[in-house]
C-alpha positions in Angstrom: 137.2 24.3 95.1 140.3 22.9 96.7 142.4 20.2 95.1 144.3 17.4 96.6 147.1 15.4 95.1 147.8 11.7 95.9 151.0 9.8 95.3 149.7 8.2 92.1 146.5 10.1 91.3 147.6 13.5 90.1 145.3 16.5 90.6 141.8 15.5 91.6 138.9 17.3 93.3 138.6 16.6 97.0 135.7 16.9 99.4 134.3 20.3 100.4 136.1 21.8 103.4 134.2 22.2 106.7 136.6 25.0 107.8 139.0 27.0 105.7 140.1 30.2 107.3 141.9 33.3 105.9 143.3 35.7 108.5 144.9 39.1 107.9 147.6 40.9 109.8 148.7 44.5 109.4 151.5 45.6 111.7 155.1 46.7 112.5 157.4 49.4 111.4 159.1 50.3 108.0 157.4 51.2 104.9 156.9 52.3 101.3 158.2 55.8 100.5 159.9 56.1 103.9 156.9 55.4 106.1 157.6 53.9 109.5 154.0 53.7 110.8 150.6 53.8 109.3 147.1 54.3 110.5 145.1 51.1 109.8 141.4 51.0 109.2 139.3 48.0 108.2 135.8 48.3 106.7 133.3 45.8 105.3 131.6 47.2 102.3 128.2 45.4 101.9 126.0 45.1 98.9 122.8 44.9 101.0 120.3 43.4 100.4 122.6 41.0 98.6 124.9 38.8 100.7 128.1 39.7 99.0 130.6 42.1 100.6 134.2 43.4 100.3 136.8 43.8 103.0 138.7 47.1 102.5 141.9 47.6 104.5 143.3 51.2 104.3 146.8 52.0 105.6 147.5 55.8 105.7 150.9 57.2 106.1 152.2 60.8 106.0 152.2 61.1 102.2 150.8 57.8 100.9 148.0 55.3 101.2 147.9 51.6 100.7 144.6 49.8 99.8 143.9 46.1 100.2 140.5 45.0 98.8 139.6 41.4 99.7 136.8 39.7 98.0 135.0 36.3 98.0 133.0 37.1 94.8 134.0 34.2 92.7 137.4 32.8 93.9 139.0 34.6 96.9 141.1 37.5 95.6 142.9 40.6 96.8 143.6 43.8 94.9 146.6 45.8 96.0 146.9 49.6 95.3 149.5 52.1 96.5 148.9 55.8 96.0 151.0 58.9 96.7 148.3 60.8 98.6 146.5 60.4 102.0 143.2 61.3 100.4 142.8 58.4 98.0 139.5 56.5 98.4 137.9 53.3 97.2 134.8 53.6 94.9 132.5 50.6 94.5 129.6 50.4 92.0 127.8 47.3 93.0 125.5 47.2 90.0 128.5 47.3 87.6 130.5 45.0 89.8 127.8 42.3 89.7 127.2 42.6 86.0 128.7 40.3 83.3 131.2 43.0 82.4 132.4 44.4 85.8 135.2 46.7 84.6 135.0 50.1 86.3 132.9 48.7 89.2 135.9 49.0 91.5 138.2 52.1 91.4 140.7 53.9 93.6 140.4 57.7 93.2 142.0 59.9 92.1 143.4 57.6 89.4 146.5 59.7 88.8 147.6 59.1 92.4 148.1 55.4 91.8 151.8 54.4 91.9 151.3 50.6 91.9 148.5 48.1 91.5 148.2 44.3 91.2 146.1 41.4 92.4 146.3 37.9 93.7 143.6 35.2 93.0 143.5 32.1 95.1 141.8 29.8 92.5 141.6 26.6 94.5 140.5 27.7 97.9 137.2 28.9 99.5 137.9 31.0 102.6 136.5 33.4 105.1 138.4 36.6 106.1 139.1 37.9 109.6 141.6 39.9 111.5 144.2 38.7 113.9 147.9 38.1 114.5 149.6 34.8 115.3 152.8 34.6 117.3 153.4 31.0 116.2 155.9 29.9 113.4 156.8 30.7 110.7 157.0 34.2 112.3 157.4 36.2 109.2 158.7 39.8 109.8 155.8 42.2 109.3 156.0 45.9 108.2 153.5 48.8 108.2 153.0 48.1 104.5 152.1 44.5 104.7 149.5 42.0 105.7 150.0 38.4 106.8 147.6 35.9 105.2 147.0 32.5 106.8 145.3 29.7 105.0 144.1 26.8 107.2 142.5 23.6 106.1 140.7 21.9 109.0 138.5 18.8 108.9 138.4 18.1 105.2 138.0 14.5 104.1 140.9 13.6 101.7 140.4 11.0 98.9 143.5 9.0 99.9 145.4 7.9 103.1 148.3 10.3 102.3 146.9 13.0 100.1 149.0 16.1 99.5 147.0 19.3 99.2 147.8 22.1 96.8 146.9 25.7 96.3 147.0 27.5 92.9 147.7 31.2 93.0 147.1 33.5 90.1 148.3 37.1 89.8 148.1 40.0 87.4 151.3 40.1 85.3 153.5 43.2 84.9 153.2 43.8 81.2 153.9 40.8 79.0 156.1 39.2 81.6 155.3 37.4 84.8 156.6 38.7 88.2 159.9 37.2 89.4 160.3 34.7 92.2 163.5 34.6 94.3 164.8 32.4 97.0 166.7 34.0 99.9 168.9 31.8 102.1 170.0 32.4 105.7 172.1 30.7 108.4 169.5 31.7 111.0 166.5 29.5 111.8 165.6 30.8 115.3 162.2 32.1 114.1 161.4 29.0 112.0 163.4 26.0 113.3 165.1 24.0 110.5 163.9 26.4 107.8 166.8 28.5 106.3 164.9 29.9 103.3 162.4 32.6 102.4 160.7 32.7 99.0 159.4 36.0 97.6 157.5 37.1 94.5 158.2 40.6 93.2 156.0 42.5 90.9 158.7 44.8 89.6 160.9 47.8 90.6 159.9 49.9 93.6 157.4 51.1 94.5 155.8 47.8 93.7 154.4 44.8 95.6 155.7 41.5 97.0 154.5 38.2 98.3 156.8 36.5 100.8 156.6 33.1 102.5 158.7 30.4 104.1 158.7 27.0 102.4 157.0 25.3 105.3 153.4 24.5 106.5 152.2 22.8 109.7 150.0 19.7 110.2 149.1 20.6 113.8 147.6 23.7 115.5 150.6 23.6 117.9 153.1 24.6 115.3 156.6 23.2 116.0 159.4 21.4 114.3 157.7 18.0 114.6 154.6 19.2 112.8 156.4 21.0 110.0 155.8 19.8 106.4 157.6 21.0 103.3 156.0 23.5 100.9 157.0 23.3 97.3 156.4 26.0 94.7 156.2 25.5 91.0 157.6 28.0 88.5 155.5 31.1 87.7 154.0 30.8 84.2 151.5 32.7 82.0 148.0 31.3 81.9 144.9 32.0 79.9 142.1 33.8 81.7 139.4 31.4 80.6 141.3 28.5 82.3 140.9 30.1 85.8 137.8 30.8 87.8 136.6 34.4 87.1 137.2 37.0 89.8 134.7 39.9 89.4 136.7 42.2 91.7 139.9 41.8 89.7 138.1 42.3 86.4 136.3 45.3 87.9 139.6 47.0 88.7 142.0 45.8 85.9 139.7 44.9 83.1 141.5 42.5 80.6 145.0 41.7 81.8 147.7 39.1 81.4 147.6 36.5 84.2 150.3 34.3 85.7 149.9 31.4 88.0 151.9 29.0 90.1 151.1 26.0 92.4 152.0 25.4 96.0 151.9 21.8 97.4 152.1 21.0 101.1 153.7 17.9 102.5 155.1 14.7 101.1 153.7 11.1 100.8 155.8 10.2 103.9 156.5 11.9 107.2 154.2 14.4 108.9 151.2 15.5 107.0 147.5 16.5 106.9 146.5 13.0 107.8 148.0 13.4 111.4 145.2 15.5 112.7 143.3 16.5 109.5 144.8 20.0 109.8 147.0 22.1 107.6 148.2 25.7 108.0 150.3 27.9 105.8 151.2 31.6 106.1 152.4 34.3 103.7 153.2 38.0 103.8 151.6 40.3 101.2 152.6 44.0 100.9 153.8 46.9 98.9 157.2 48.6 98.9 160.4 46.8 99.8 160.1 43.3 101.2 161.3 43.1 104.9 164.6 41.4 105.5 165.3 39.4 108.7 168.5 40.5 110.5 170.5 37.9 112.3 169.0 37.1 115.7 170.9 37.9 118.9 171.3 34.1 119.5 173.1 33.6 116.2 175.2 36.7 116.7 176.2 35.4 120.1 177.2 32.0 118.7 179.2 33.7 115.9 180.9 36.0 118.4 181.9 33.0 120.5 182.9 30.9 117.5 185.0 33.7 115.9 186.1 35.3 119.1 187.6 32.2 120.9 190.3 31.5 118.3 191.2 35.2 118.3 191.5 35.3 122.1 193.6 32.2 122.0 196.0 33.7 119.4 196.1 37.0 121.4 196.8 35.1 124.6 199.5 33.0 122.9 201.2 36.0 121.5 201.3 37.8 124.8 202.7 34.7 126.5 205.5 34.4 123.9 206.2 38.1 124.2 206.5 38.1 128.0 208.6 34.9 127.9 211.0 36.5 125.4 211.2 39.6 127.5 212.0 37.5 130.6 214.9 35.7 128.9 216.3 39.0 127.5 216.7 40.5 131.0 219.6 38.0 131.8 223.1 39.3 130.9 225.9 37.1 129.6 228.7 36.4 132.2 231.4 36.0 129.5 
């Protein structure tokens, strides 16, 4: 179930969504444990004759493997696992996974090869998974150890004229504490006009996992500055398991764990919003290892070179002029 938020209503249920899409991207260089490229494979693991299935993304490097297991059993969720071997494999016991106590129904073997594991649960969104890559904003920098997740709301009927939609995200905590959330600021907005910030959630010291996003969503399929809407994130806080929809795939892998959650809200009561075209899209990056860092773009470097170089050239030119002028006067001899 998704939830919408009106200017005066607070959190209330909204109508079911005709289309709510979740797309994945695995691409680009860099990596966990020194990897620059990985061999990517995607496999749908079916529970035939039952309609449930899992999407397993396996990214193999020279000495490590990353596993992303996406599930729509219960609320949409993804389990992230990093191992120090190229031979690690996913094991699914559907009978146990579909039981009231699913712990042990999902494993990555061998267990002693696991270097990091965590999970994200999208508790307020129903979605379908698919593969693809978007060249449109916010143009997050991808790595070989990451996937881009896109959540799109298309055609839902809001309860109010200017409803603001929200997404609640829950994650497995690292011990008794919640993961940390940081804000990174930049002077470069070439890849996402008028957005100078990147938010990232970190699960701990490396090798660990991260979630990264720009605080912006878009109210039109043609994403541009005019259709950009703000994305606000609440603080990450511990939450009780019974207050969240149950995710069998997370329980199957982790058993009983501490959970932390935060809310994302998209838009404001005024300005561009979902009501423009009944469309909303937001993207994030999910991966393991070190989060990618955007370098300054060539355009910004060029502007900085001109801005800093012009005064320097003027000073240099002025100094040469004074030096030559002084030399010219010094060539005259006194007649006295």
